[in-house]
N, C-alpha and C positions, 0 to 999 in steps of 0.2 A: 381228348384233345390229340392224343398219340396217333388215331386214324387220321385227323384232324391234317397233321404235322407232316404227316405221309401223301396221305395224299396236293396237299401244297410241293409237295417236291418230287412227287410223281409227274405231275402237272409241267413243273419248272425244267425235271429233263425234258422230257416230252418236246417242250418248246426246241430246248436248246438243239435236241436229234433231229428237231427238222427243220434249221436254218440250214448246217451243213446239208443236209440233204438240196436243197432247194439251188444251191450253190451249184454247187456238182451237177443239178440240173439248166445251171442259166450255165457255165464253162461247158458242157456236152455241146451245147445247143449253138455255142459260141463255133468249140470245134471243127462242129460236122458242116455247115458251109464254107468254110475255109478253103478244103481239098475241093471241092466243085467249083466254084469261082477258080482257083490256084490250073486247075484242069481245064485245058480248053476245049471246047467240047467238038462233035468231030463235024 
């Protein structure tokens, strides 16, 4: 039971770690096009 509880905790930690990473990727994806749109093309 101890090993099962540990694996369950690891899975929860992995999911918690993955969510912030996706959030950061979305923020970066939103920030990247903004400077391009703000700067006029030559």
